[in-house]
ZAMARGU-4260 file (C-alpha; in steps of 0.2 Angstrom, whole numbers, plus 5000, padded with zeros to 4 digits):
<rodrens>
0) 4892/4740/4813 | 4895/4741/4795 | 4893/4759/4788 | 4892/4764/4770 | 4910/4767/4763
5) 4912/4784/4754 | 4924/4784/4740 | 4939/4796/4739 | 4944/4793/4721 | 4930/4804/4714
10) 4921/4821/4717 | 4903/4819/4722 | 4889/4829/4714 | 4876/4836/4725 | 4863/4821/4724
15) 4877/4808/4726 | 4884/4818/4741 | 4866/4818/4749 | 4863/4800/4746 | 4880/4795/4753
20) 4877/4806/4769 | 4859/4798/4771 | 4866/4780/4770 | 4880/4784/4782 | 4868/4791/4794
25) 4856/4776/4793 | 4870/4764/4795 | 4877/4772/4811 | 4863/4780/4820 | 4873/4778/4836
30) 4886/4791/4830 | 4879/4801/4816 | 4864/4813/4814 | 4861/4822/4797 | 4850/4837/4797
35) 4848/4852/4786 | 4852/4869/4793 | 4846/4880/4779 | 4844/4881/4760 | 4856/4888/4747
40) 4851/4902/4735 | 4844/4889/4723 | 4835/4879/4737 | 4847/4865/4740 | 4847/4859/4758
45) 4863/4863/4767 | 4868/4847/4775 | 4876/4846/4792 | 4882/4830/4800 | 4882/4829/4819
50) 4895/4817/4825 | 4896/4811/4843 | 4892/4795/4853 | 4874/4798/4857 | 4874/4786/4872
55) 4886/4797/4881 | 4876/4813/4880 | 4867/4825/4869 | 4878/4834/4857 | 4874/4851/4864
60) 4880/4846/4881 | 4898/4842/4874 | 4911/4854/4869 | 4911/4854/4850 | 4922/4857/4834
65) 4915/4865/4818 | 4922/4858/4801 | 4916/4865/4784 | 4921/4865/4766 | 4918/4870/4749
70) 4912/4888/4752 | 4921/4892/4735 | 4913/4884/4720 | 4928/4875/4712 | 4936/4869/4728
75) 4927/4853/4728 | 4941/4843/4737 | 4937/4854/4752 | 4920/4845/4752 | 4929/4828/4751
80) 4940/4832/4765 | 4925/4834/4776 | 4918/4818/4770 | 4935/4810/4774 | 4935/4816/4791
85) 4918/4809/4794 | 4922/4792/4787 | 4939/4791/4796 | 4932/4795/4813 | 4918/4782/4811
90) 4930/4769/4805 | 4942/4772/4820 | 4930/4775/4834 | 4931/4757/4840 | 4950/4754/4838
95) 4958/4771/4841 | 4957/4777/4860 | 4959/4795/4855 | 4945/4795/4842 | 4934/4785/4854
100) 4937/4797/4868 | 4934/4812/4856 | 4917/4805/4851 | 4913/4800/4869 | 4916/4817/4876
105) 4915/4830/4862 | 4904/4834/4846 | 4910/4836/4829 | 4899/4847/4817 | 4903/4845/4799
110) 4895/4855/4785 | 4903/4846/4770 | 4897/4858/4756 | 4893/4876/4761 | 4890/4881/4743
115) 4881/4867/4734 | 4875/4878/4719 | 4892/4884/4714 | 4900/4866/4716 | 4886/4859/4705
120) 4891/4870/4691 | 4910/4866/4693 | 4906/4847/4693 | 4894/4848/4678 | 4897/4838/4662
125) 4899/4855/4654 | 4907/4865/4669 | 4906/4883/4673 | 4918/4890/4686 | 4912/4904/4698
130) 4920/4911/4714 | 4906/4906/4725 | 4887/4909/4724 | 4876/4908/4708 | 4867/4923/4714
135) 4868/4938/4703 | 4879/4952/4711 | 4884/4966/4711 | 4872/4968/4696 | 4859/4958/4688
140) 4861/4962/4670 | 4869/4949/4659 | 4884/4954/4650 | 4882/4959/4632 | 4900/4959/4626
145) 4916/4951/4630 | 4924/4934/4633 | 4914/4922/4645 | 4923/4907/4653 | 4916/4890/4647
150) 4920/4874/4639 | 4920/4879/4621 | 4926/4863/4613 | 4915/4851/4623 | 4929/4840/4631
155) 4922/4843/4648 | 4936/4854/4654 | 4940/4873/4654 | 4958/4876/4649 | 4966/4891/4641
160) 4966/4898/4623 | 4981/4905/4615 | 4981/4917/4601 | 4996/4922/4590 | 4998/4940/4592
165) 5014/4950/4587 | 5011/4961/4602 | 5008/4946/4614 | 5017/4946/4631 | 5021/4927/4630
170) 5033/4917/4620 | 5037/4898/4618 | 5050/4891/4630 | 5067/4886/4624 | 5066/4871/4636
175) 5049/4864/4632 | 5038/4869/4617 | 5022/4867/4627 | 5027/4880/4640 | 5025/4899/4638
180) 5036/4911/4647 | 5037/4929/4649 | 5043/4940/4634 | 5057/4951/4638 | 5060/4969/4631
185) 5073/4963/4618 | 5063/4948/4612 | 5059/4953/4594 | 5057/4937/4584 | 5041/4928/4587
190) 5029/4920/4588 | 5021/4928/4602 | 5005/4924/4611 | 4991/4932/4620 | 4982/4919/4633
195) 4964/4920/4638 | 4953/4908/4647 | 4943/4895/4636 | 4926/4903/4632 | 4914/4911/4621
200) 4914/4929/4615 | 4898/4938/4617 | 4892/4951/4604 | 4901/4955/4588 | 4919/4954/4590
205) 4928/4968/4581 | 4943/4958/4577 | 4955/4967/4588 | 4948/4971/4605 | 4949/4957/4618
210) 4940/4960/4635 | 4933/4949/4648 | 4914/4950/4649 | 4908/4959/4665 | 4903/4946/4677
215) 4887/4947/4686 | 4890/4933/4698 | 4905/4939/4708 | 4900/4935/4726 | 4913/4928/4738
220) 4905/4919/4752 | 4921/4920/4762 | 4920/4939/4762 | 4902/4940/4768 | 4905/4936/4787
225) 4902/4950/4799 | 4920/4953/4806 | 4929/4968/4797 | 4916/4967/4783 | 4916/4982/4771
230) 4908/4987/4755 | 4911/4981/4737 | 4923/4995/4733 | 4935/4990/4746 | 4932/4971/4747
235) 4926/4964/4730 | 4913/4950/4733 | 4908/4955/4750 | 4889/4956/4746 | 4877/4970/4750
240) 4878/4967/4769 | 4886/4955/4781 | 4877/4937/4780 | 4867/4943/4766 | 4869/4926/4758
245) 4858/4912/4764 | 4873/4900/4765 | 4883/4911/4776 | 4868/4916/4786 | 4864/4898/4790
250) 4882/4894/4795 | 4883/4909/4806 | 4866/4906/4814 | 4870/4888/4818 | 4887/4892/4826
255) 4881/4907/4836 | 4866/4896/4842 | 4878/4882/4847 | 4889/4890/4860 | 4897/4873/4864
260) 4907/4876/4848 | 4925/4879/4853 | 4935/4878/4837 | 4932/4881/4818 | 4941/4873/4803
265) 4936/4878/4786 | 4943/4867/4771 | 4948/4877/4755 | 4960/4875/4741 | 4974/4877/4737
270) 4992/4880/4743 | 4995/4867/4756 | 4995/4879/4771 | 4985/4881/4788 | 4979/4899/4789
275) 4975/4908/4805 | 4969/4925/4810 | 4971/4939/4808 | 4968/4943/4790 | 4968/4962/4794
280) 4981/4965/4807 | 4999/4958/4812 | 5001/4946/4826 | 5005/4961/4838 | 4986/4964/4838
285) 4983/4947/4848 | 4984/4946/4867 | 5000/4937/4870 | 4992/4921/4878 | 4980/4919/4863
290) 4994/4920/4851 | 5004/4908/4860 | 4990/4895/4861 | 4986/4899/4842 | 5004/4896/4837
295) 5004/4879/4847 | 4989/4873/4838 | 4997/4878/4822 | 5014/4869/4827 | 5004/4853/4830
300) 4995/4855/4814 | 5012/4856/4805 | 5018/4840/4813 | 5002/4831/4809 | 4998/4837/4792
305) 5015/4842/4785 | 5007/4859/4781 | 5015/4875/4787 | 5004/4886/4799 | 5005/4904/4795
310) 4996/4921/4798 | 4985/4926/4784 | 4990/4944/4786 | 5009/4941/4788 | 5011/4928/4774
315) 4996/4925/4763 | 4990/4942/4756 | 4985/4944/4738 | 4992/4961/4738 | 5005/4969/4749
320) 4994/4984/4752 | 4977/4976/4754 | 4969/4964/4767 | 4956/4951/4766 | 4940/4957/4775
325) 4924/4948/4781 | 4931/4930/4781 | 4926/4915/4792 | 4943/4914/4803 | 4942/4933/4808
330) 4924/4931/4812 | 4927/4916/4823 | 4941/4925/4833 | 4935/4943/4833 | 4916/4940/4836
335) 4916/4924/4846 | 4933/4923/4854 | 4937/4906/4846 | 4952/4899/4836 | 4948/4897/4818
340) 4958/4889/4804 | 4957/4889/4785 | 4965/4873/4778 | 4971/4876/4760 | 4972/4859/4754
345) 4984/4853/4741 | 4999/4860/4733 | 5005/4856/4716 | 5021/4866/4720 | 5025/4854/4734
350) 5022/4839/4723 | 5034/4846/4711 | 5047/4849/4724 | 5046/4868/4724 | 5044/4870/4742
355) 5058/4858/4748 | 5068/4873/4754 | 5054/4881/4764 | 5056/4880/4783 | 5040/4876/4792
360) 5044/4885/4808 | 5054/4900/4802 | 5045/4902/4786 | 5062/4905/4778 | 5067/4899/4760
365) 5064/4903/4742 | 5046/4898/4740 | 5032/4911/4743 | 5014/4906/4743 | 5005/4920/4734
370) 5020/4930/4728 | 5025/4914/4718 | 5012/4918/4705 | 5019/4936/4703 | 5037/4931/4701
375) 5046/4914/4699 | 5059/4906/4688 | 5056/4896/4672 | 5064/4881/4681 | 5048/4880/4693
380) 5037/4879/4678 | 5048/4865/4670 | 5047/4856/4687 | 5028/4857/4687 | 5027/4851/4669
385) 5039/4836/4673 | 5028/4832/4688 | 5012/4833/4678 | 5019/4821/4665 | 5025/4808/4678
390) 5012/4809/4691 | 4996/4815/4681 | 5000/4804/4666 | 4997/4819/4654 | 4980/4824/4662
395) 4987/4839/4671 | 4995/4850/4657 | 4987/4847/4639 | 4996/4850/4623 | 4990/4865/4613
400) 4978/4859/4600 | 4971/4870/4585 | 4953/4875/4587 | 4942/4885/4575 | 4934/4897/4587
405) 4916/4903/4582 | 4920/4921/4585 | 4939/4922/4587 | 4944/4911/4572 | 4960/4900/4574
410) 4966/4898/4591 | 4974/4884/4601 | 4967/4876/4617 | 4978/4868/4630 | 4988/4872/4645
415) 4984/4867/4663 | 4968/4858/4668 | 4968/4869/4683 | 4953/4861/4691 | 4961/4844/4693
420) 4979/4849/4695 | 4980/4866/4704 | 4963/4869/4711 | 4960/4851/4717 | 4970/4835/4718
425) 4968/4823/4703 | 4956/4809/4708 | 4970/4796/4711 | 4979/4807/4723 | 4964/4813/4732
430) 4964/4801/4747 | 4982/4802/4750 | 4980/4821/4752 | 4965/4820/4763 | 4973/4807/4775
435) 4984/4821/4782 | 4969/4829/4791 | 4960/4818/4803 | 4973/4817/4817 | 4974/4836/4818
440) 4955/4837/4819 | 4955/4824/4833 | 4969/4834/4842 | 4960/4851/4840 | 4944/4843/4846
445) 4952/4836/4862 | 4960/4853/4866 | 4943/4860/4870 | 4939/4863/4888 | 4929/4849/4897
450) 4921/4850/4913 | 4922/4835/4925 | 4918/4830/4943 | 4935/4826/4950 | 4929/4820/4967
455) 4913/4820/4977 | 4908/4815/4994 | 4891/4814/5004 | 4894/4813/5022 | 4881/4811/5035
460) 4882/4823/5050 | 4867/4816/5060 | 4849/4821/5062 | 4845/4821/5044 | 4859/4833/5040
465) 4872/4829/5026 | 4888/4838/5020 | 4890/4837/5001 | 4907/4841/4994 | 4911/4841/4975
470) 4927/4846/4966 | 4924/4852/4948 | 4938/4853/4936 | 4942/4858/4918 | 4951/4842/4910
475) 4953/4851/4894 | 4969/4859/4887 | 4961/4876/4884 | 4953/4886/4898 | 4935/4887/4898
480) 4934/4904/4891 | 4946/4898/4877 | 4953/4915/4873 | 4957/4932/4881 | 4948/4939/4867
485) 4932/4930/4873 | 4934/4939/4890 | 4937/4955/4882 | 4921/4955/4871 | 4911/4947/4885
490) 4904/4933/4875 | 4908/4919/4887 | 4897/4915/4902 | 4904/4908/4918 | 4902/4891/4924
495) 4885/4888/4933 | 4882/4874/4947 | 4864/4871/4951 | 4857/4858/4964 | 4840/4852/4961
500) 4831/4848/4977 | 4816/4836/4979 | 4802/4841/4991 | 4807/4840/5009 | 4825/4844/5006
505) 4832/4861/5010 | 4849/4870/5009 | 4856/4874/5026 | 4873/4881/5019 | 4877/4885/5001
510) 4867/4891/4986 | 4855/4881/4975 | 4862/4890/4960 | 4879/4898/4959 | 4891/4905/4946
515) 4909/4899/4947 | 4918/4910/4935 | 4931/4902/4923 | 4943/4888/4925 | 4960/4887/4917
520) 4967/4873/4907 | 4985/4868/4902 | 4987/4879/4887 | 4997/4893/4895 | 5012/4883/4901
525) 5030/4883/4895 | 5039/4869/4886 | 5046/4862/4902 | 5043/4866/4921 | 5054/4879/4928
530) 5059/4882/4946 | 5050/4898/4948 | 5034/4891/4941 | 5020/4883/4951 | 5005/4873/4944
535) 4992/4881/4955 | 4975/4872/4954 | 4966/4886/4944 | 4959/4872/4934 | 4947/4866/4948
540) 4935/4873/4961 | 4927/4865/4977 | 4909/4866/4981 | 4902/4863/4998 | 4883/4862/5003
545) 4875/4856/5019 | 4858/4850/5016 | 4844/4844/5027 | 4831/4830/5022 | 4825/4813/5025
550) 4835/4798/5020 | 4832/4791/5003 | 4830/4808/4995 | 4839/4811/4979 | 4849/4827/4974
555) 4854/4831/4956 | 4869/4842/4953 | 4871/4850/4936 | 4887/4859/4932 | 4887/4868/4915
560) 4897/4879/4904 | 4892/4885/4887 | 4909/4879/4880 | 4915/4866/4892 | 4900/4855/4892
565) 4888/4849/4905 | 4891/4836/4919 | 4877/4829/4930 | 4878/4819/4946 | 4864/4811/4957
570) 4867/4809/4976 | 4855/4800/4988 | 4854/4805/5006 | 4858/4789/5015 | 4861/4787/5034
575) 4874/4775/5040 | 4873/4779/5058 | 4869/4764/5070 | 4851/4769/5072 | 4847/4768/5054
580) 4852/4749/5052 | 4836/4739/5056 | 4838/4723/5046 | 4849/4709/5052 | 4856/4705/5035
585) 4867/4717/5027 | 4858/4729/5015 | 4863/4731/4997 | 4879/4741/4993 | 4869/4755/4985
590) 4862/4760/5002 | 4879/4764/5009 | 4885/4781/5004 | 4899/4780/5017 | 4906/4765/5009
595) 4906/4774/4993 | 4915/4788/5002 | 4929/4776/5006 | 4932/4772/4988 | 4932/4790/4983
600) 4945/4794/4997 | 4956/4779/4995 | 4969/4789/4987 | 4966/4807/4993 | 4965/4803/5011
605) 4969/4785/5016 | 4967/4788/5035 | 4950/4796/5033 | 4945/4782/5021 | 4950/4770/5035
610) 4940/4779/5048 | 4925/4778/5036 | 4927/4759/5034 | 4928/4756/5053 | 4913/4767/5056
615) 4903/4756/5044 | 4909/4740/5052 | 4905/4746/5070 | 4888/4752/5064 | 4884/4734/5057
620) 4891/4725/5072 | 4880/4735/5084 | 4865/4729/5074 | 4871/4711/5077 | 4878/4708/5059
625) 4893/4697/5056 | 4907/4706/5047 | 4922/4700/5038 | 4940/4705/5042 | 4947/4714/5027
630) 4965/4710/5021 | 4964/4712/5003 | 4970/4725/4990 | 4961/4740/4983 | 4946/4738/4972
635) 4951/4747/4956 | 4963/4743/4941 | 4980/4750/4944 | 4989/4749/4928 | 4975/4746/4915
640) 4963/4759/4908 | 4945/4754/4913 | 4939/4755/4895 | 4952/4742/4890 | 4949/4728/4902
645) 4945/4712/4893 | 4957/4701/4884 | 4956/4684/4876 | 4967/4668/4878 | 4966/4657/4864
650) 4975/4643/4873 | 4963/4642/4887 | 4948/4641/4875 | 4956/4627/4866 | 4958/4618/4882
655) 4941/4621/4887 | 4935/4614/4870 | 4944/4598/4874 | 4937/4597/4891 | 4920/4599/4885
660) 4921/4586/4872 | 4929/4574/4884 | 4914/4577/4896 | 4901/4574/4883 | 4910/4558/4877
665) 4908/4551/4894 | 4889/4553/4897 | 4875/4545/4888 | 4861/4558/4890 | 4867/4576/4892
670) 4850/4581/4899 | 4854/4570/4914 | 4869/4580/4919 | 4861/4591/4932 | 4854/4576/4941
675) 4870/4565/4941 | 4885/4577/4942 | 4886/4587/4959 | 4895/4603/4961 | 4913/4602/4964
680) 4916/4602/4983 | 4928/4617/4982 | 4914/4626/4974 | 4902/4622/4988 | 4916/4628/5000
685) 4918/4644/4991 | 4901/4649/4985 | 4887/4639/4993 | 4890/4640/5012 | 4898/4652/5024
690) 4910/4638/5029 | 4920/4643/5014 | 4922/4661/5020 | 4927/4655/5038 | 4939/4642/5032
695) 4956/4642/5041 | 4965/4646/5025 | 4953/4659/5019 | 4962/4676/5017 | 4949/4688/5009
700) 4938/4692/4995 | 4946/4704/4983 | 4943/4711/4965 | 4952/4701/4952 | 4960/4717/4946
705) 4972/4718/4961 | 4989/4710/4964 | 4992/4693/4971 | 5007/4687/4981 | 5014/4670/4979
710) 5006/4655/4987 | 4988/4662/4984 | 4975/4653/4974 | 4964/4664/4964 | 4946/4659/4961
715) 4936/4669/4948 | 4919/4670/4955 | 4903/4674/4946 | 4905/4691/4938 | 4887/4700/4937
720) 4880/4715/4928 | 4881/4719/4910 | 4900/4716/4909 | 4896/4697/4908 | 4882/4701/4896
725) 4896/4707/4885 | 4906/4691/4887 | 4890/4681/4883 | 4886/4690/4867 | 4905/4690/4863
730) 4905/4671/4863 | 4889/4670/4854 | 4895/4681/4840 | 4912/4672/4840 | 4904/4655/4836
735) 4901/4657/4817 | 4916/4668/4815 | 4928/4655/4820 | 4925/4646/4804 | 4930/4661/4792
740) 4941/4673/4801 | 4958/4674/4794 | 4964/4682/4810 | 4960/4666/4820 | 4966/4655/4807
745) 4983/4664/4807 | 4983/4662/4826 | 4980/4643/4824 | 4963/4643/4832 | 4953/4628/4824
750) 4935/4630/4819 | 4924/4634/4834 | 4934/4624/4848 | 4930/4630/4865 | 4917/4643/4861
755) 4900/4640/4868 | 4884/4647/4864 | 4877/4654/4880 | 4863/4664/4874 | 4856/4650/4864
760) 4857/4639/4879 | 4849/4652/4890 | 4835/4654/4877 | 4832/4635/4877 | 4829/4637/4896
765) 4817/4651/4893 | 4808/4641/4880 | 4805/4627/4892 | 4794/4639/4903 | 4783/4646/4888
770) 4766/4637/4889 | 4764/4625/4875 | 4754/4631/4860 | 4757/4649/4864 | 4756/4659/4849
775) 4769/4673/4847 | 4773/4672/4866 | 4778/4689/4874 | 4794/4689/4884 | 4796/4704/4896
780) 4814/4710/4898 | 4812/4717/4916 | 4823/4731/4921 | 4821/4735/4940 | 4819/4752/4947
785) 4837/4755/4953 | 4844/4750/4937 | 4832/4760/4926 | 4841/4777/4928 | 4857/4768/4923
790) 4848/4761/4908 | 4842/4778/4903 | 4859/4787/4904 | 4869/4772/4897 | 4859/4768/4882
795) 4873/4764/4869 | 4880/4749/4878 | 4865/4743/4887 | 4853/4745/4873 | 4864/4736/4861
800) 4865/4721/4873 | 4846/4721/4875 | 4842/4723/4857 | 4853/4708/4853 | 4844/4698/4865
805) 4828/4703/4857 | 4834/4699/4840 | 4838/4681/4846 | 4821/4679/4854 | 4812/4686/4838
810) 4822/4673/4828 | 4812/4660/4838 | 4796/4668/4835 | 4794/4676/4852 | 4790/4695/4855
815) 4802/4703/4867 | 4799/4720/4875 | 4808/4730/4888 | 4798/4734/4903 | 4800/4744/4919
820) 4792/4735/4935 | 4779/4749/4936 | 4773/4744/4918 | 4768/4727/4924 | 4753/4721/4934
825) 4748/4704/4941 | 4729/4701/4940 | 4721/4684/4944 | 4738/4676/4943 | 4742/4683/4926
830) 4756/4695/4923 | 4751/4708/4911 | 4757/4724/4903 | 4747/4739/4911 | 4746/4748/4894
835) 4736/4735/4884 | 4734/4720/4895 | 4744/4708/4885 | 4749/4693/4895 | 4768/4690/4898
840) 4774/4672/4896 | 4791/4673/4904 | 4800/4687/4913 | 4819/4688/4910 | 4828/4700/4923
845) 4840/4712/4916 | 4852/4719/4929 | 4864/4734/4928 | 4877/4738/4940 | 4872/4725/4953
850) 4875/4706/4953 | 4861/4696/4946 | 4861/4684/4961 | 4854/4697/4972 | 4839/4701/4960
855) 4827/4687/4966 | 4830/4691/4984 | 4828/4709/4980 | 4812/4705/4971 | 4805/4696/4985
860) 4809/4710/4997 | 4804/4725/4987 | 4792/4720/4974 | 4776/4714/4983 | 4769/4704/4968
865) 4785/4694/4965 | 4784/4678/4974 | 4794/4662/4973 | 4802/4666/4956 | 4786/4670/4948
870) 4775/4685/4945 | 4758/4677/4947 | 4760/4661/4936 | 4773/4669/4925 | 4791/4662/4928
875) 4805/4674/4932 | 4822/4668/4925 | 4839/4673/4931 | 4849/4680/4917 | 4863/4670/4911
880) 4875/4685/4913 | 4886/4678/4926 | 4886/4660/4920 | 4900/4663/4908 | 4919/4662/4910
885) 4926/4680/4913 | 4940/4683/4901 | 4947/4696/4912 | 4952/4683/4925 | 4959/4671/4912
890) 4978/4669/4911 | 4987/4682/4900 | 4995/4674/4884 | 5006/4681/4871 | 4992/4686/4859
895) 4982/4701/4864 | 4968/4706/4852 | 4957/4721/4849 | 4945/4719/4835 | 4926/4720/4832
900) 4914/4705/4831 | 4899/4707/4820 | 4884/4697/4815 | 4876/4698/4798 | 4865/4712/4803
905) 4879/4723/4809 | 4877/4721/4827 | 4894/4723/4835 | 4903/4719/4851 | 4920/4725/4853
910) 4933/4715/4863 | 4946/4728/4869 | 4963/4723/4872 | 4972/4726/4889 | 4988/4736/4891
915) 5002/4724/4891 | 5011/4723/4908 | 5029/4730/4907 | 5043/4735/4918 | 5038/4754/4919
920) 5021/4748/4926 | 5030/4738/4939 | 5041/4752/4944 | 5026/4764/4945 | 5017/4751/4956
925) 5033/4750/4967 | 5034/4769/4969 | 5015/4771/4973 | 5011/4755/4982 | 5006/4763/4998
930) 4995/4775/4989 | 4987/4762/4979 | 4987/4747/4991 | 4985/4756/5007 | 4995/4742/5015
935) 4999/4751/5030 | 4981/4755/5033 | 4977/4736/5034 | 4991/4729/5044 | 4981/4726/5059
940) 4967/4717/5048 | 4953/4725/5058 | 4944/4735/5044 | 4930/4731/5033 | 4925/4736/5015
945) 4907/4735/5012 | 4909/4726/4995 | 4916/4711/5004 | 4900/4706/5013 | 4891/4704/4996
950) 4896/4687/4992 | 4886/4681/5008 | 4871/4688/5000 | 4875/4679/4983 | 4878/4662/4991
955) 4861/4660/4997 | 4854/4661/4980 | 4868/4653/4970 | 4863/4635/4974 | 4845/4638/4969
960) 4851/4646/4953 | 4863/4632/4949 | 4852/4617/4953 | 4835/4625/4948 | 4839/4630/4931
965) 4851/4616/4925 | 4867/4625/4926 | 4880/4612/4929 | 4898/4614/4935 | 4911/4600/4931
970) 4926/4595/4941 | 4941/4606/4939 | 4954/4600/4926 | 4972/4606/4926 | 4978/4614/4910
975) 4996/4615/4905 | 5006/4628/4914 | 5002/4645/4907 | 5014/4660/4905 | 5009/4675/4915
980) 5017/4692/4919 | 5024/4692/4936 | 5034/4704/4946 | 5046/4696/4958 | 5054/4712/4965
985) 5041/4725/4961 | 5053/4733/4949 | 5054/4721/4933 | 5042/4710/4924 | 5045/4691/4921
990) 5035/4679/4912 | 5033/4663/4923 | 5023/4647/4923 | 5006/4648/4932 | 4995/4634/4936
995) 4978/4635/4928 | 4962/4625/4932 | 4946/4625/4923 | 4928/4620/4928 | 4917/4621/4913
1000) 4898/4625/4913 | 4887/4612/4904 | 4870/4618/4900 | 4858/4606/4892 | 4873/4596/4887
1005) 4883/4610/4879 | 4897/4620/4885 | 4892/4638/4889 | 4907/4645/4899 | 4915/4641/4916
1010) 4926/4645/4930 | 4945/4647/4930 | 4957/4647/4944 | 4976/4650/4944 | 4990/4653/4955
1015) 5009/4657/4953 | 5022/4644/4957 | 5029/4646/4975 | 5041/4661/4977 | 5036/4667/4960
1020) 5031/4684/4966 | 5016/4696/4962 | 5005/4691/4947 | 5000/4706/4937 | 4982/4701/4933
1025) 4973/4711/4921 | 4956/4716/4927 | 4939/4709/4921 | 4926/4720/4914 | 4915/4724/4928
1030) 4912/4722/4947 | 4918/4704/4952 | 4926/4696/4967 | 4940/4683/4970 | 4941/4672/4985
1035) 4959/4671/4990 | 4965/4655/4999 | 4983/4651/5004 | 4989/4635/4997
</rodrens>
């Protein structure tokens, strides 16, 4: 999707910031929510951005990171830093796996402008600079005498005024006449100067006394937090009581009401440092484990931002005998037990080269952050002036210009424009400075604790009794409690596991609700493993229940922790004992919990997994079912992350385009294809009849994500489920982009060669079933009951696909609505919506997690009013999902891409790249092949995996689908040999020629995908085949 691009060469005033956030939220509703968490003193909404991928869960159910900025009025670049973090994460979410993982599993709360009232004054055309809030404090009376700071000459800046004074403390530098330096005791010859902020003198000036006016707006919002708060006399700006100010109260209220927040980062300016707690005490006050973790987070911050990470107390006090009280960072740690940071953005001293001798780790060197302002050499000021002249082009330090002051008389105005040189980066350097922070934000977010279900099994014990075993673990870097301080102040609740039982199910052993304590993370580890250390599994816990209940009952397990998030898992009680199998055809995979147990145990306990598989086979055989012998490989990707599964081969698509054009040239009437061109015999052999499965050279059905030895043919079969819907939409969106994409032009891909339009072809078929003359026909996108739960819990991907289908239908003048089977009724032969009785013209099945070829048969068996491909007189059409060439099974080529495809309305499908095979992968496979492949478990070839029976179920429907809806397969054509990654020895990777053949699909005379099959040359070794997106099988035949 396209999102509004925020600018980072300017500073936004409040209205601009509000409009930018609103537009950004409207453009990316899948990731971003904008809400107000309170109002400022002057009534401006305090905007909060909630950033997370909504399809993967509610923001409150994920561990979270808090980010804010601009609590001090003039520190407006802190607000820009927050905006930059938001924009950067949105821009990278589809291309950077770490950012994608962060938004999938965590939440980022961003409050870009804590103090909008003060910032608005600082950014005004005629600015006014305050510390924080505009509220009158510590008194309400206006000053009646003294100098007030303001833009007196109307140039839009507040600089300095110098007045010639024989007793002034400053003199002109010998090195640069613009620079004022300290007057020494023996300096007798002037001129000498007194320096004051630019401003107006209130009252009648007596000609000699120069005092600053008493300020009645001296609040410091970062002294108003509850931790170590004290009164005005000891801590100026603290406010009358903790959280007395609405901005701080709103921030504190939100954070305390969202215990999923695990970290806090507050952007300030300036100095170019990362500040951590304590502000009031030395590091010895920390529990050692907390200090070590805090320091490690800081060390990563140093690496990622270039800023040193330092203790506020040790290295950043304004006065050596005073401490800073009532601030955000101390409150986060002392009251919540969380690690908080203040990021002081920007350092003109670093820009001028003054910090080059400063060591990030030892904090050694000549430069001192706060102390520099009390004592430094003239050379430092000259270096800053030189930097201003060269980098700021004279907009940092202004020459002294005479001005006739209305009260003070003749003065000179000039010096540093502190607001855009010291306090904030100048506009043209802003984005460069902000680019330091997003990676550290991502890192901090991913260190938070994260609950996950490591493994689970539901084992039938007989007589409606089941053993449920679940292992819960903390996959985060930090422990679930985050800090020892949190345990000390008792602010962190234990993990809770709760099993929700339906009526008729009861617990025999175990508890419905139980507290599990805390789980450790990885934070408290040394830099390297030592012989005397042991990595005990304190990061996980096993839960066991025995339940009693009827088969088919569903249990829902919820495991939650206030900081580590919420995980849920649904279990269905299903018996696989011989007495439970009453049908002669194998039931659907979803009914076989024992088979699922096999997959869960395939790595943990191969022998137990093998026993389960044998048990399934024996149970089915006793019911008179035919079973296939299993001799394939395991069913999961070995080297490739599941989220990066598809890849694209430009050479194959070019060849497909040539094949399709050749086919179309040879026929007179494309519409006659379905009646004149039969399926290829090999396709009949593999997919239409059982004989293919019983052929002498048949080896097995396997997932195409396994490994294949030499002399095997690989047939990519129809890949069902929404994975192929992605392929479908991907091709549809590619079609117009081929004409304009510089990327594809660079790769030598010509126009739209080889790219079909499968959705349009499918809609052509749908249109043929709409009654003639129907005005605005209604298309029902039917989601069956067993997929509805997936649809509700997987909305991002699924809804995008369905909405794109709806969009294409609406472009044809059709209405399209998503319906559950229970929302439809058939009356008098007419299929209608129950809610309002509207008739449905055509039903299009949408399947999730199951192969579409099973849906018609399932409809016949389970839904009483579906008959013969119709609901009443309403046609039911198979989705086109599986009728597209699966890119995951195409040969790997030299070009591997990862980029988004968008249409003009912002709908996006991302085609992930696949991890490129390499020698390290091959060695890893060699070392772990027994664990992965279970080769020893299958030597006797007498076992069965439940998934291998499913193609029989599909085969009965495939011919009907192919012939009934004009899907036509062409003969296979040999492509030029393709180079693929092959391991000949299980140790190294070679790229060797592989023979590839393609059988394209022709729908209504146009290309819409196809099948590919490939095989390595004899004796070439193991083909490292990247996996497809979803469930798919491959029939393996020996050549």
